[in-house]
N, C-alpha and C positions, 0 to 999 in steps of 0.2 A: 640735763634736767635742771630746772629752777623752781623755786617755791615762791608763789605769789600769795600775799595775804591781803584780803579785804580788811584793812587794819582800823577802820573807823570804829572806835570803842571795842576792839577785839581783845578779849581777856587772855588769850593764849599766845601772844606774840613772843614772850620770853621763852616759853616751852618750844615753840617752833624754831626760834633762833638757836637754842641749846641743841636740839636734835639735828638741825641743819649743820651746825658747826661740827658736831661729832662725825657727820658723814661728808663734810666738805662740800656742801651744796649751797649755792648762792640763794639769797632770799631778797625779795623785793616787797617792801611794805608800801601799800597805796592808801592814801588818805585824802580827805578834802581839806580845804583851807580852814575849816572850823576846828580841826584837830592838830595838835602839835606832837610830833613823834621824834624821838631821838634813839639812835642805835649805834653801837660800836661795831656791829657786824653787818647789818642789812643795808641795802640801798633803799632810800626813801624817795618816793615820788609823791609830790603834793599836786593834786588835781583840782581844777576849779570846782566850786561848790554847787554846780548845776545838778538837777535831779538825775540820779544814776550815772553821773560823770565818772566816778571812781569805778563803778561796775563795768562800764564799757571800756575804759582805759585798761583795766585788768584783763578783760577778754581779748582786747586787741594785742596785748603783749604776750599772753600765754600761748604755748605751742603744744603739740602732741607730746605726751610723756612728762609734762610739767605737773606740779601739784598746786592746787588752789585751795586755800583755807578761807571759807566764807560761811556765813549763816544764811545767806540769801539763796533760796532755791532756784531762782531765775539765773543767777550767776553760775551756780553749780550746773544747771542744765546746759548753758552755753559752753562751759568748760568741757563737759562730757562730749558735747558736739564737736569739739576740736581734738578729741581723743586725749584730753588731759585727765588727771585724777582730781577728785574734789572731796573735801572732808569738812564737816561741820565742826564748830568749836566744842560740841558735845562729844566728838570722837566718832560720830556716825559717818560712814563712808556714803557718799552719793554715788549711785551706780545707774547704769542703763536699766537695771531691773527694778529700781525703786523710785526713780526721779519722777515718772509720770504720776504715780500715786501721791507723792509728796506735793507736786504742783496742784493736783486736783484737791487735796485736802486744804491747801492754802487758799485756793479759790473758794471753796465751800465755806471756810471759816470767815473769809472776808465778806462774802455775800450775807452770811448770818449776822455779822457785826453791822452791816449797812441796814439790815432789816429792823434792827432794834432802834428805839428812839434814844436810848442812852448809850453813850460810848465809854463807859467806865471800864477800862482795861487795866487790870493789875499788871505790874511789870513782871519780868522773870524772877524766879526765886534767886536768892543769894548764892553765888558760886562757892563751892566747897573745895577743900583740898582733894577730896575723893573725885570730884569732877575733873580737876586738873590731872590727877593721876590717870584716870580713865582716858582722857584726851591724849596724854603723852604716850601711853601704851599703844593706843590705836594709831596714832600718828606715826610712831616708829615702825609699826607693822606695815603701814601704807608705804613708807619710804622703802622698806625692804622689798615689798611687792613691786613697786615701781622700778627699782634698780634691777630686779631679776627679769622683768618683762622686756 
């Protein structure tokens, strides 16, 4: 088992590395050339800055039983298709039972944004310590589940 992180602007890299280190699991952080990452634990792969280049590189590397950390529903769907596990930085597990609904909601929201003449989108709310705690608990449960399976 290996953990792959879609690490472009990912706020949970430290949590992932800490949990992985505790379980002696390798981590690979993937980012594009617009981001600079450093780690004393993880392997870092810098991928060209093309559209979705990091996403496709991550999916090409991951295998059945690996864990993928991403906020991209498309990446999560492809990981599930390879029988890997996927988790959002919020701590939500992506599963075969919820991915179709999530992809449909993403599509509907994108269509609604396109239909509006103004595209003022407020960014995500500020991440809290409670968000980090929730992610870590969920992520550690996912590791335990993946190890048992």
